[in-house]
C-alpha positions as CSV (number, residue, x, y, z in Angstrom):
1,M,150.1,107.3,126.3
2,A,146.8,108.6,125.0
3,N,143.5,108.2,126.6
4,H,140.9,105.9,125.0
5,M,137.9,107.8,123.7
6,F,135.0,105.4,123.7
7,N,132.1,106.3,121.5
8,L,128.5,104.8,121.7
9,P,128.6,101.9,119.3
10,D,126.0,100.6,117.0
11,I,123.4,98.9,119.4
12,G,120.9,97.7,116.9
13,E,119.2,98.2,113.6
14,G,117.5,101.4,113.3
15,V,118.7,102.7,116.6
16,N,120.2,106.3,116.3
17,E,120.3,107.2,119.9
18,G,120.3,106.0,123.5
19,E,119.4,107.3,126.8
20,I,122.0,106.8,129.7
21,V,120.0,105.0,132.4
22,Q,122.8,104.3,134.8
23,W,126.5,104.7,134.8
24,L,127.9,101.2,136.4
25,V,131.4,102.8,136.9
26,A,131.8,106.1,138.3
27,E,134.4,108.8,137.2
28,G,137.7,108.0,138.7
29,D,137.3,104.3,139.3
30,A,139.1,101.6,137.6
31,V,137.4,99.4,135.1
32,K,138.5,96.2,133.3
33,E,138.0,95.3,129.6
34,D,134.4,93.8,129.1
35,Q,133.1,95.0,132.4
36,P,129.7,96.5,132.1
37,L,130.2,100.2,132.0
38,V,126.9,101.7,131.4
39,E,123.1,101.0,130.8
40,I,121.8,102.4,127.7
41,M,118.0,102.5,127.0
42,T,116.8,102.7,123.3
43,D,113.4,102.8,121.9
44,K,113.8,99.1,121.6
45,A,115.5,97.7,124.6
46,T,117.7,98.4,127.6
47,V,121.3,97.1,127.0
48,E,124.5,97.1,129.0
49,I,127.6,98.5,127.2
50,A,131.0,96.8,128.3
51,A,134.1,98.8,128.7
52,P,136.4,98.3,125.5
53,V,139.7,98.5,127.4
54,S,140.9,98.4,130.9
55,G,141.9,101.4,132.8
56,T,140.5,104.3,134.7
57,V,137.2,106.1,133.8
58,V,138.3,109.9,133.2
59,K,134.9,111.1,132.3
60,H,131.4,110.4,131.5
61,A,130.4,112.2,128.3
62,A,126.9,112.7,129.6
63,P,124.9,112.5,132.9
64,E,122.2,109.8,133.5
65,G,118.9,110.8,131.8
66,E,120.5,112.4,128.9
67,S,120.4,111.0,125.4
68,I,123.5,110.7,123.1
69,D,123.6,109.7,119.5
70,V,125.1,106.6,118.1
71,G,129.0,107.3,117.2
72,S,129.1,110.1,119.7
73,L,131.5,110.1,122.7
74,L,130.3,108.0,125.5
75,A,133.2,107.9,127.8
76,E,136.9,108.7,128.3
77,I,139.2,106.0,129.7
78,A,142.7,106.4,130.6
79,T,144.5,103.1,129.7
80,D,147.3,101.4,131.6
81,G,150.2,103.9,131.5
82,A,147.9,107.0,131.2
83,S,146.7,108.8,134.2
84,A,143.3,110.4,134.4
85,G,143.2,114.0,133.5
86,S,146.4,114.0,131.2
87,S,145.6,112.8,127.9
88,S,146.2,113.6,124.3
89,D,144.7,112.6,121.0
90,S,144.5,108.8,120.9
91,D,143.6,106.2,118.2
92,S,140.1,106.3,119.2
93,R,139.0,109.8,118.1
94,P,136.0,111.3,119.8
95,A,133.0,112.0,118.0
96,E,132.8,115.5,116.5
97,G,131.3,118.0,118.7
98,H,131.9,116.1,122.0
99,L,134.3,116.6,124.8
100,K,138.0,116.7,123.9
101,D,140.9,115.5,126.0
102,K,142.0,117.7,128.9
103,A,145.4,119.0,127.8
104,D,148.0,119.9,130.4
105,G,145.4,120.2,133.1
106,G,143.2,122.5,131.0
107,D,139.7,123.4,131.7
108,T,137.4,120.8,129.8
109,I,134.5,123.4,129.8
110,R,136.7,125.9,128.1
111,Q,137.8,123.5,125.5
112,E,134.2,122.3,124.8
113,A,133.2,126.1,124.5
114,E,136.0,126.7,122.1
115,Q,134.9,123.8,119.9
116,A,131.5,125.2,120.1
117,A,132.7,128.4,118.9
118,K,134.3,126.7,116.0
119,D,131.2,124.8,115.3
120,L,129.2,128.0,115.3
121,K,131.7,129.8,113.0
122,K,131.5,126.9,110.6
123,D,127.7,126.6,110.8
124,N,126.9,130.4,110.6
125,G,130.0,132.1,109.3
126,S,130.4,134.1,112.4
127,N,131.9,133.5,115.8
128,V,130.2,136.5,117.6
129,I,128.0,135.1,120.0
130,S,125.9,136.9,122.5
131,M,126.0,135.9,126.2
132,P,123.3,133.4,127.1
133,A,121.8,133.6,130.5
134,N,122.9,130.0,131.2
135,S,126.5,130.3,130.3
136,E,128.9,130.7,133.2
137,K,132.3,130.4,131.5
138,D,132.8,132.6,128.6
139,G,129.8,133.6,127.0
140,L,129.8,130.7,124.4
141,V,126.8,128.4,124.1
142,L,127.4,124.8,124.8
143,A,125.5,122.4,122.5
144,S,126.2,119.4,120.1
145,P,126.3,119.9,116.3
146,A,122.9,118.1,116.0
147,T,121.2,120.4,118.5
148,R,122.8,123.4,116.6
149,K,121.7,122.2,113.3
150,M,118.2,121.8,114.8
151,A,118.2,125.3,116.0
152,R,119.5,126.6,112.8
153,E,116.8,124.9,110.9
154,Q,114.2,126.3,113.1
155,G,115.7,130.0,112.7
156,I,116.4,130.2,116.3
157,A,119.7,131.7,118.1
158,L,121.1,129.1,120.5
159,A,121.9,131.9,122.9
160,S,118.2,132.6,123.3
161,I,117.3,129.1,124.5
162,P,117.8,128.2,128.3
163,G,120.0,125.1,128.5
164,T,118.9,122.5,130.9
165,G,122.1,120.2,130.4
166,E,125.2,120.0,132.5
167,H,126.9,123.4,132.6
168,G,124.0,124.9,130.9
169,R,124.4,122.9,127.8
170,V,121.4,123.3,125.4
171,L,119.8,120.0,124.6
172,K,117.7,119.0,121.6
173,S,114.8,118.9,124.2
174,D,115.4,122.6,125.1
175,V,115.0,123.5,121.4
176,E,111.9,121.4,121.0
177,Q,110.5,122.9,124.3
178,F,111.5,126.3,123.0
179,V,109.7,125.9,119.7
180,A,106.6,124.2,121.5
181,N,106.3,127.4,123.5
182,G,106.3,129.6,120.6
183,G,110.0,130.6,120.9
184,N,109.4,132.7,124.0
185,T,112.3,132.4,126.4
186,A,110.5,133.5,129.4
187,T,107.8,130.8,128.7
188,A,110.6,128.1,128.0
189,A,112.4,129.1,131.2
190,A,109.1,128.8,133.0
191,T,108.7,125.2,132.0
192,Q,111.8,124.2,134.0
193,T,110.2,124.9,137.4
194,A,106.8,124.8,138.8
195,P,105.2,128.2,138.2
196,S,104.4,130.1,141.4
197,F,100.8,130.4,140.4
198,V,100.0,126.7,140.4
199,P,97.5,126.0,143.0
200,Q,98.7,124.2,146.0
201,T,96.9,121.4,148.1
202,H,97.8,120.3,151.3
203,D,100.0,117.6,149.9
204,G,101.8,119.7,147.3
205,P,101.0,121.2,143.8
206,M,98.1,120.2,141.9
207,E,100.0,119.7,138.8
208,E,103.1,117.6,138.0
209,R,105.4,117.4,134.8
210,I,106.8,114.1,133.8
211,K,109.5,114.2,131.3
212,L,108.7,112.0,128.1
213,R,111.6,109.6,127.9
214,G,112.6,106.1,127.2
215,I,110.1,103.7,126.2
216,R,107.3,106.0,126.6
217,K,109.1,108.6,124.3
218,A,109.6,105.9,121.8
219,I,105.7,104.7,122.2
220,A,104.8,108.3,121.6
221,K,107.0,108.7,118.5
222,N,105.8,105.5,116.9
223,M,102.1,106.0,117.6
224,Q,102.3,109.4,116.0
225,L,104.1,107.9,113.0
226,S,101.5,105.3,112.8
227,K,98.4,107.4,113.0
228,N,100.1,110.0,110.5
229,T,101.1,107.4,107.9
230,A,98.6,104.5,108.0
231,A,95.1,104.9,107.0
232,H,93.5,103.2,109.9
233,F,90.2,101.5,109.9
234,T,88.8,99.1,112.6
235,H,86.5,96.1,112.0
236,V,84.9,94.6,115.1
237,N,83.1,91.2,115.8
238,E,82.1,88.7,118.4
239,L,83.7,85.4,119.3
240,E,81.6,82.5,120.7
241,A,84.3,81.1,122.8
242,D,82.7,78.1,124.7
243,E,84.6,75.4,122.8
244,L,87.8,77.4,123.2
245,V,87.3,77.6,126.9
246,K,86.6,74.0,127.1
247,V,89.6,72.8,125.1
248,R,92.0,75.3,127.0
249,G,90.6,73.9,130.3
250,M,91.3,70.3,129.1
251,L,94.9,71.2,128.3
252,K,95.6,73.6,131.2
253,Q,96.7,71.0,133.7
254,E,98.6,68.8,131.1
255,A,100.6,72.1,130.3
256,A,101.1,73.0,133.9
257,D,102.5,69.5,134.5
258,K,105.0,70.3,131.9
259,G,105.9,73.7,133.7
260,V,103.9,75.7,131.2
261,K,101.3,78.4,131.7
262,L,98.7,77.8,129.0
263,T,96.7,81.1,128.5
264,Y,94.4,82.0,125.5
265,L,97.2,83.8,123.8
266,P,98.8,80.8,122.1
267,F,95.4,79.8,120.6
268,I,94.9,83.4,119.2
269,I,98.4,83.4,117.8
270,K,97.8,80.1,115.9
271,A,94.4,81.4,114.7
272,I,96.0,84.5,113.3
273,C,98.7,82.6,111.5
274,G,96.1,80.4,109.8
275,A,94.1,83.5,108.9
276,L,97.2,85.3,107.6
277,K,97.9,82.4,105.3
278,E,94.4,82.8,103.8
279,Y,94.8,86.7,103.5
280,P,98.6,87.2,103.0
281,K,98.0,91.0,102.6
282,L,97.4,91.3,106.1
283,N,101.0,90.0,106.7
284,S,102.7,92.6,104.7
285,S,104.0,96.2,104.7
286,L,104.0,99.0,102.3
287,D,107.3,100.2,100.9
288,E,106.5,103.8,100.5
289,E,109.7,104.6,98.5
290,T,109.2,102.1,95.8
291,Q,105.3,102.1,96.3
292,E,105.4,98.2,96.6
293,I,103.4,95.8,98.9
294,V,105.9,93.6,100.7
295,I,104.1,90.2,101.3
296,K,105.9,88.3,104.1
297,H,106.0,84.6,103.8
298,Y,107.0,84.1,107.4
299,Y,104.8,84.6,110.4
300,N,106.3,86.6,113.3
301,I,103.7,87.7,115.8
302,G,104.3,90.4,118.2
303,V,102.5,90.4,121.6
304,A,102.1,93.7,123.3
305,V,103.3,93.3,127.0
306,A,102.9,95.8,129.8
307,T,106.1,96.6,131.7
308,K,106.5,97.4,135.4
309,D,106.6,101.0,134.6
310,D,103.2,100.8,132.8
311,D,104.8,101.1,129.4
312,L,104.1,98.8,126.6
313,I,106.5,96.7,124.7
314,V,106.1,94.2,121.9
315,P,108.4,91.1,121.9
316,V,108.1,88.9,118.9
317,I,107.2,85.2,118.5
318,K,109.3,84.1,115.6
319,N,107.8,81.7,113.0
320,A,104.9,81.2,115.1
321,D,103.1,79.1,112.4
322,Q,105.8,76.4,112.8
323,K,105.4,76.1,116.6
324,G,103.0,74.1,118.7
325,L,100.7,75.7,121.4
326,L,102.9,74.7,124.4
327,Q,106.1,76.0,122.8
328,I,104.4,79.2,122.0
329,A,102.9,79.4,125.6
330,A,106.5,78.9,127.0
331,E,108.1,81.6,124.8
332,I,105.3,84.0,125.8
333,V,106.0,83.5,129.5
334,E,109.7,84.0,128.9
335,L,109.5,87.1,126.8
336,A,107.0,88.8,129.1
337,D,109.1,88.1,132.0
338,K,112.1,89.7,130.3
339,A,109.9,92.6,129.2
340,R,108.8,93.3,132.7
341,N,112.3,93.5,133.8
342,N,113.8,95.3,130.9
343,K,115.8,92.3,129.8
344,L,114.7,91.9,126.3
345,S,117.4,92.0,123.4
346,P,116.8,94.2,120.5
347,E,116.6,91.0,118.3
348,E,113.6,89.8,120.5
349,L,111.9,93.0,119.6
350,Q,112.6,93.1,115.9
351,G,111.2,91.4,112.7
352,G,107.4,91.4,113.7
353,T,105.0,90.9,110.8
354,F,101.6,91.3,112.7
355,T,100.7,92.2,116.3
356,L,98.2,90.9,118.9
357,T,97.2,93.1,122.0
358,S,95.2,91.3,124.6
359,M,93.5,93.5,126.9
360,G,92.6,91.0,129.7
361,N,89.9,90.9,132.1
362,D,90.5,94.8,132.8
363,G,90.4,95.9,129.2
364,G,86.8,96.7,129.0
365,L,84.5,95.8,126.0
366,L,86.3,97.2,123.0
367,A,89.1,99.4,121.7
368,T,90.8,100.5,118.4
369,P,94.2,99.3,118.6
370,V,96.9,101.5,116.7
371,I,98.8,99.7,114.1
372,N,102.5,98.7,115.0
373,Y,103.8,100.7,111.8
374,P,105.0,99.6,109.4
375,Q,103.0,96.5,109.9
376,V,99.5,96.6,108.1
377,G,97.3,95.0,110.8
378,I,96.9,94.5,114.6
379,L,94.3,92.4,116.4
380,G,92.7,93.3,119.7
381,F,91.3,90.5,122.1
382,Y,88.9,91.3,124.9
383,K,87.7,89.5,127.9
384,I,85.5,86.4,127.7
385,A,82.4,86.7,129.6
386,D,79.0,85.0,129.9
387,R,76.4,86.9,127.7
388,V,72.8,86.3,126.8
389,V,72.7,85.7,122.9
390,V,69.9,84.4,120.6
391,R,70.4,81.0,119.1
392,D,67.6,79.4,116.9
393,G,65.1,82.0,118.2
394,E,66.1,81.1,121.8
395,M,67.9,83.3,124.3
396,V,70.8,81.3,125.8
397,I,73.9,82.0,127.7
398,R,77.2,81.8,125.7
399,K,80.8,82.7,126.6
400,I,81.4,85.8,124.3
401,A,84.6,87.8,123.6
402,N,85.0,90.9,121.3
403,L,87.6,91.1,118.8
404,S,88.9,94.2,116.8
405,V,91.3,94.4,113.9
406,S,92.8,97.7,112.8
407,I,94.2,97.7,109.3
408,D,96.0,100.0,107.0
409,H,93.4,100.9,104.5
410,R,96.2,101.7,101.8
411,V,96.9,98.0,101.6
412,V,93.7,96.2,102.7
413,D,90.2,97.0,101.9
414,G,87.2,96.5,104.4
415,M,85.9,93.3,102.9
416,M,89.3,91.6,103.2
417,G,89.7,92.9,106.7
418,A,86.2,91.3,107.5
419,N,87.2,88.1,105.9
420,F,90.4,87.8,107.9
421,M,88.5,88.5,111.0
422,S,86.0,85.8,110.2
423,S,88.8,83.3,109.5
424,V,90.3,84.1,112.9
425,I,87.0,83.4,114.6
426,R,86.4,80.1,112.8
427,N,89.8,79.0,113.9
428,L,89.1,80.0,117.5
429,E,85.6,78.6,117.4
430,N,87.1,75.2,116.3
431,P,90.1,75.3,118.4
432,S,90.9,71.3,117.8
433,R,92.1,72.4,114.5
434,L,94.8,74.6,116.1
435,L,96.3,71.5,117.7
436,L,97.1,69.9,114.3
């Protein structure tokens, strides 16, 4: 009976790869159908993948910390009647370029290398490969087709790249690092270990390298995309928040009696929804392929939340305009708790049309938030503090907060952005209208 070759399934819209956080079943252990097999982290969420069949886990296709593409081999499972290590082609064919079954006790590494040679021959028209320093078996470079393609597009011979994967496998990150270092093998290799010339302190080296991975890697990618694509401009204004503080104080205990923590965020979200209805271009995206502005007639507000690992994730309050303050407050608490514990589902992170980021009491006076591309706008809210202001020619003390809105200038002009901000402020300075 053949082994079951389990490929990484489609785990969400727009998700092309996932990072293996933790194997929940070790190689050689038994597993039951639907039993959690592995935790996968994507740029949207961390999800558990269950075993599709019962049997024995023969092999993990990649170690923890490594990313694999959707559709690629994830694990090999010997089903009932088949023993680990003795398999043949099955009805679940492995993804191209990944580990083949062990045949007659053969060497998996050798088979993988042979497959690599076939891939190289197909890709380059030649199967003559130089001996890389990191290849221990037979002089063939271990790498996935995607990595080979990346190296080929960069005009780099795989054999010249030090591989940091299992058994010297060359990873995409190795190619990227190689290119970033100007294609110098010695330089690339040097990045894998702390250089000997790094000054030492009594407690250890003065420098530390942290691999960009998981959510932080996704944040870096999305922020770069946003800054390279949207034409950012930021508008800033002040909010006189005395009435908002008063109303929130009146409702806070009532909300607590119902088990709900009422912060200022629900008020701000309701204020944003009202302003978006006045200025619908702020609730849109730009379809760059068709050159059309896509106006959204639904109001899904993303709320930026810090995780335990100091990353930032943006769960979405769906149809926020149709919900009351307490309902929004309850959803925020639930989603924030999930975010901090990496329990958000991909659905809870998708579909946002506008984003709110609240800096809280430690967020300083002002910042320029980066648009959550492909949305058009993001509003930043900063701490409320007593300040001296002039009213009717007299200096008085008021509770003041700064707000900033960053907008894609390709879609929205400055005057409309300013009018949108004024609308948000009017709503917040008259919070009773948000109760309707």
